[in-house]
N, C-alpha and C positions, 0 to 999 in steps of 0.2 A: 486581840483582832484575831478574826478568822478568813484563812482564806483557803481555796481548793484548785488544784491543778490535777493536769494526768500524772505531769512529772515537775520534780523540784529538784533544780542543780544548785549544790552550794558551791560556790567558788565560781570565778567567771573568767578564770585564766583561759589556755589553749585546752586543755583537756574537756573542761566544762561548754566551751562555745563549741567545741568540733563534737561534741556529742549534740546539742542543740542543733547543729546544722542538719542532722539526721532526724529531724522532728518535726517536720514543716507542716505537720498537717494536726499536731498536737499543742493542750493548752501544757506551755513551758513557764515556769518561772525561773529565773537564776537569781540567786542570794548572793550578794558580795559585800563583804564588811569595808572595802573600796571601790570608787569609782570603776568599772570594770577596764577600761583601757589605762589603769594603774594595776592591775595586776600583775604578778612577779614573771611571768611568760615573757612579758615587754625589756625585760634585763637579760633575757637569752640573746647573745651577740653573735657568734661564731656561725653558726648554720644549721642544718636538717640533713642528716645523713640519709643518702639513698643511692643505691647502684645503677644510676641512670646510664653510666660511660658515655658522658657527655665528653669528656675531656682525653679521657684511656680507658682501656678495657676493663670494663667492673663486671662483678656479678654477685646477687641476692646473697649464695652460698658462702663467697669470702668475706662478705659482711657480717654473714651469722659467726663464722669462725671466730671472727674478731671480737665480735660481741660475746662470744663464750669464752673464749682467751681470758678477753681483757676484763671479764667478771671472776676470773680465776676459778672457774667451771662450778660455781654455785648457782648458774645460771640454768632455770628451766628450760631445756633445750628446743621442744616444743613452741613454747610461747617465742623463743627469739627467731625461729622459722617465721613464724606467724609476722613478726616485728618487721623483720629484713626482707620479707617477700611481699608484703601489703604496704610500706615504706613508699616504694616507688608509686602506686596509682593515688597514694593518699597524697604523695608531693605535689602529682599533677592536677588534684582534685583541686587544691589549692592555688596552683597558678589557674587554673581556668576560674576560680572564684574572684582574682585579681590580684594575687599578691605580686608583689614587684620587685622576681628577684634580678639580681646582677646576670647578665647575659654576655654570652660567647660572640665572635665576629659575625657567625653565622644566627645568630638569634635564639640559640636554646639556653638553656638555665647553665650558667656556670658553677663549676664545682673545684673545690681547693682543698688541699691537704688538711687532715685533722690526726691530734692522736689515737694511737693505736689501730688506724684504720690503714689495712693493707689491700695489696693484691695478691691472687695467686697463694694464698694460706700464708701469710707473713713473710712473703719475698721481699717487699719494699712497700715505702708508702703509696698511698695510692690517692686522688682526687675524687673523694666522695660528697662532701660537704656542700649543698646547695645552699646559696647566702644569697643574702640582701647587704651588700656593705658586712659591718660589724652591728646591724640593727636587725636582725634577721625575727627574732622574738616579738620586736614591736612592729614588725609588719604582718608577723601572722595575728597578732591579737588586732592590729585595727582591721585588717581581713576579715577575720571573723566576727569582730564586734559590728561590722557594716551588713554582714550577711545574718546575724541575729535580729539587726534592727529591720531589714526586708521582712524576715519571717515574723515579725510581731510576736518576738519573745518579750514578757513579761519581767522587766528586771528592778528587784529590789537594792536598790542599792544602800552603802552604809548601813547592812542588817547584818548582825555578828549571830552565827547559828551557838545555841548554848543545848541542845539536847537532840537525840535522834530516837522519835517514836515506833516503839514495837507494839503489836498485837495481833493475837490469832496464830503466832509464830511466823510474822510477816511485818516487813518494816513500810510506814504507812503516813509517814510525816518527819518535821521537824519542828523545833521552838526555837525562837531567836528574837534578840532586843533589837529594836531600831534605834541605832546610835542618836537620832537627832532628837529623837522625844523622850528615849527612853522605856515606850513602852514594849511588853511583850506581844507577841506574834505568834501564832499556829498556823502553821501550813502543812495540808492535808493533800496526799498524793498517792495516783497508784504504783509509783518508783521514786525512788531517791538515788542521786549521782552525789558520791563526794569527790570534789574535785580541788581540795583547797591548799594545796600544795606542801611543802616542806615545812621545817621548825627549825632553819638555821642560826635563828635568834639566841638558842641554848648555849651558844657561845659570843665570846667575846669579841674575837675577830672573825667577821664574815660576809662573804658577798652576799649574803641574804636582806631582802627589804625588812621593813621594821613589821610588816603584816604577817609574816613567813614564823608563825609561833604553833604551831603544830595542832590547830584547832581541829581538822576532821579527823586525826589520829586519835587523838587525846578522847572526844566524844563517843567514838567507838569503843574505845579501851575501856571507858567507864561502863558500857553497855554488855561487856562481858566476851566483846569481839578482840580474837589477839591481834598482836601488831607481831609483823613476822620480820627476820633478820635485821632488828634495830641497831645492834651492832656496827652495821656495814653503813658507816657513814663516810662520805666524800669530801677530804681536804684539797680543792684545787690547789696546783702549785703555785700560780701565779696572781695572786692577790696583791693589791697598793699596800706597800708596806705599813703596818699598825692600823690601815683604814679598814683593811679587807676589802675595799670594793674590786669586782674583777676585771683584770685585763685578759680579754678573752685566748683560750688556744689558737685563735685565730690567726694573732699575731705570731705565732710559732708556725701554722700552717703558711702562712704566707714567707715564711724564712729567719721569722726572730730565733734570736739562741739567747740563752741563759750562760752568762759569764758569772765567775768567782773573783773573789780579791786581786788573783795572782793576773786577771785577765785571760784564764782557761776558759774555752768552751765546755764545760766538763762533761755532757751527757754524751759526747763522744767515748770518755773515758768508761762510762758506765753501758751504755747503752749503741754498741756500734753500729747498730742495723737502722732502729728507729729515731736514735739520738734526742732529739730536744721532744720528738712527739712519741714518746713511748706513752703509753698507759697513765692516768694521773697519779694513781697510787705511787707507780713505782718512781716519778718525779717529784714528787711530793716528798718523799724519802730520800732522794738524791741531794734534795737542797738541804734537806735535815741533817745529813751526814755531811755534807761539804760545811755545813758551819759549827757542828760538832768538832769537827777536825780542824777548826780555825780558820778555814778560809771563806768564810762571810765578808760581806765588804767591811773594810776597816775593822776587822773581828767583831762585827756586831752580828745581829740575826736576822740578817736579809742576804739575797744577792741580786746582779741585776738581769733583768729583760733588757735586749740591745735588738734593736730594730734601725739603728743607723744606717745600715747597710743598704738596708730596702730603697732608702731616697724618698724624697719628698712627694714625689707623685702617686707612689705604692700606698704611702702611707696617709697622706690626705684624701684617695679615691676610695682604697677599702679597709682603712684601720683609722677611718675618723672620730668615732665615740672612744675608745680605747687610748686615743694619743692625748683625747680633751680630759679624759679623766687622769691621766697623768700631769697634765697643767695644770686643772681647777684642784688636785686633790695635794699635789706636792711641789707644785711650782718647778717641775721638768720640764724641760722641752725632747720630745722623744726624737725630734729631726736629727738632734745634734747630744742629746743627753741619752746615757743608758736609765731603764727606768727601775728603782727599788721593788722587788718585789718579795713575798713570803707567802707558804701556805695559807689557805682560808677556808673556814666549815662553808663548805656549798652546795651537797645535795645529799638525800636520803636514798639509798637504795633498797631499805626496806620501807615498812608499812603496812596498811590495812592489806590482809590477803585477797586478792582475787582472782578467778581463772580468766582463760583466754577472751570471755565474752565481756570481761569487766564484773561478774558477779562475784560479790565478798562471800568468801567462804570461813568457816567458825572452826575448823580441826584439820588433822593430818589427813581424814577419811574426804576433803573438800565437798564437804556440807556448804549449799549455798544458803542464805537466807533471801528467800524471795522478795523482790522488790528493791533488793540494796546492792548498788553498785557503786566503785569508785574507779579513778583514771585519774593519772600525771605519777606527780609527785607523791603523793600523799597514799597511792596504792601500792601494792607488792605482787607485780606479777609472775613470778619475777624474769625479769628480762635483761636486770641490771647484775645482778648476783651479789657479788662483792665488790666491785668496782663498775663504774658507769664510764663507758667511753665518750668522749665531747662528741656533740652534735647527735647523740642516743637518746635523748632527754625530750626533747622535740619531736623527734621520732615517736616516741612513748606517746606523747601527748596524742599526737594527729592518728596513730594506728589505734589504741586502745580506746582514745575518747570516741573515736568513730564506731568500732567494735560494740562498745557499749551504748552508744546512742543508738545505734541499729537494735541491738538488742531489746533494748527498753520498748523500741515502737512496736516490735512483736508484743512483748508482755504487757503492751497495756490495752492492745487489740483484744487478748484473750483473759485478760481480768478485770474484776470491778475494784471500787475502794473498796477496801476492808473500815471497821469502823475505828474512830481513835479510841486508845484506853482511856478510861476516867479519870478524869484532873488530870489533862495532857499537860500542863505546864507549872506542875506541882517542883520537878525538879529544878526547872531553872529557877523557878521565883524565889527557891530556896537558897539556890547560888546565892542570888543578887540580894536577896535579904540580909544572909550573914554577913556580906562584906559590908551592907548599909549600917548594921547595928553593933559590928564588933566592936568593942571600945579596949582589945588588946594592944592598941600602940605601935603594932609591927608595921614597918614601910616596905610596900611592895617592889620599891627600885631598889632598895637594899639587899633584898631577897633575891631579886632579878640579877644584881650586877655577881651577887657572891656564885649564884649558879651559875652564872658565862665564866668565871674565874675558874672556879671547879672545873669546867669542862672543856676548858682552854689547855688548862695544866696537866690534864691527867686523864682526859680522854679525846687526846687529839693525834695527830700523827703516830705518833707510838706509846704504847701502853704496858703496863705493868699490874701485876698483881695486889702490888703495896698501893699503887697509885688508885687504882679501881677502887679497892675497899675503902681508901681515904674520901674517895670520891663518893661511894654510895654512905657511908656515913654521914657526910655533909650534905647529899640528897635529903636523907632520911630528915636530918635538921630542919632542914629549909623548908621540907611537907610541913612539918611539925609548925614552925614559926608562920606558916601560909595561913594556918588556920588561926590566926591572930593579927590578920594586916587590916588596918583601920584606915576607911576614906576619911581624908580632909573635906574631899567635895562629896557634897548629902544631896546634889541637885540631881535633875533629871536628863535634861537637855544639852547634848553632846557631852556627856561626862567621860571623858576619856582618860580619867584615873580610874573608872571604875571599869573599862575596857581593858586595860592594862593589867590590870587586878584578875579579870578573868582571865586573860590571856597568860600571865603567870602559870596558873594552875594548869595549864595545857603543857606549858613548856617543862613543868616539873614530874607531869605523867610522862611524856617523851623521853627525859633523860632519865627516868627512872626505868625506864623499859630499855633504854638503850645501855645503860650500865649494866644491869643484869645479864643481857644477853653476851655484855663485852668480857665480864667475870667469867662467865661459865665455858666459853667458847677458849680452850687451853691448845689454839694454833696460833698461826698467823696466815691469812689468806685476804689478800684483795687491798682493801682501806683499813681492815684490824690487822695493825701490825702490833705483836707482843714480844717486848723484848727475852722474856720470860721463856716463849715457845715461839722462837724465830722460825720454824718449818711449817709448811701446811701438813695438814695428817687427815689425808683420804678417807684411813680407815675408820677414823673415827667420829670425823666432823665435814663429812659431804652430805650435808643434811641443813636443812632450814630450821632456825630456832621461832618459834611461837610463844610470845610472852602474853600470860593474861595476868590482868587485876586482879588481886587477893582480896577477900572482903573484908581482911584487916591491914589498920595500917602498913603501909612498906612491904606489905606481902606479895610478891609476884610469882606465879606459876609458871615456869618454863618448861614446853613439852617441845616436839621436834617431828618433823615430816622430812621426808625423801625428795631428793633433786630428781625431778625428771629427766633421764638420756633418752638417747636415741640410739639405736643398734647401728652406730657408724663409727668406725676408727678414727674418722678425722678429727670426730669432737669427743673423742673418748679425753679422761683426766691426763694433762703430762704435765711437765716442768715449764711455766713460762719462761720462754727465752726471746730478747730483740734486738 
């Protein structure tokens, strides 16, 4: 089936819908493998950072400093400036479009503290996170979806993208499978935006939804587009023990504390200034260190998040979802009991390389592919560097989703559709046909489970050469086994086994790029912590990794590009102290 539009947006989360809002007069189609309001943006809890200064003095340059420092200086600094300057207008745009933020007594947007955010260049924590209770992402998603409906955006729900179409050196569409019918659809467009999110399901314990399978990253990777800084994957310090469901930093922003088996608020010992609100990579490593030294609760591999001292009123009004999660998943009452937590796979700082307009670039010379854009977690601008600050994900969505949308609006005015390549559906049909006809007897669920175990055991908060080598050998074996996956369900309609098998291929691609990048980066920086190379090495590794998929099985080529710095000593790379 054939569809023609000005713009195709793949992904209906915050980045995709923010871009769609900038295109009110264009023919826009949004493809989503879930119903739009089930997109993973809705899981973001704590807030969206912007230096509004509604609660105390703040400045976008302080926000930029925290972003660069928090990212352990792997951040492209001009992009960080855009992120933090434009965050203010983007938040007000959401407010004007109807987002119900919490309010101060005089009616302004309320703000609270969040990890890594400070005033006056690291002097002390600052109230910068604009929030709607602990349902900020949910409110953003609902607001954007309502605006998209008003703008008559065309939604294709429960469509899984399978391929990116390129002709005459321009991106000109995508191919997708309609999950309801099993039919293949070709979407022809002047411009395509990928806003497909991350790949947290590569790990066994994750805060990510079941939809976070690395779709967009893998599709681009298979078409010769590199993936940038994939070794930089964030582990959030406060996932529900064993389950991984997130207990937002909002709890610590409101005054929650981390507690070890001795009853000690141990972050005061590690980080005397920022304490529990140090950046996530640091807090995660501190938790792991406490556990390694025998101070996990009852000697086990978790610690406590304690909010009891906040009182029932604060907990009920400002942390309702977080506390419900603790009740539902653990049977723990946060008003009277501390909550067991452990680091959980949370966010990809790496992804498809883009410039500050959201255009996808293919090399160290920043060569763009005309007509191809990416925004949100699937993209790497890079504003998060080696470690994303809490609430900067939603800022990334709204700022660069908006910039990509505005650039596409101009692009489609200046360019016509280019013809589709001949037989545009061949690659997608080949993927599906192989899964339907293979008789290798291999199980996708077994491969996925083994992948997740390898990643959680060897590509987690702490890494080393031997573990990464073992993980890579395992991934190679799993990719070979993937070629023998056999479906039990041969039907077309709502064949979720087929969908999960296709998604497994995406996860394997993302894991491959992640491990290759991690093995090559012989230093510790942000979320990438090597026990065998525990120091940051700016002389050799102040650069971005570009991973290209080779033409042969298990072949990955790594190239590098410089981190973009600005001429300001405030932002020069230095030791991170909190």
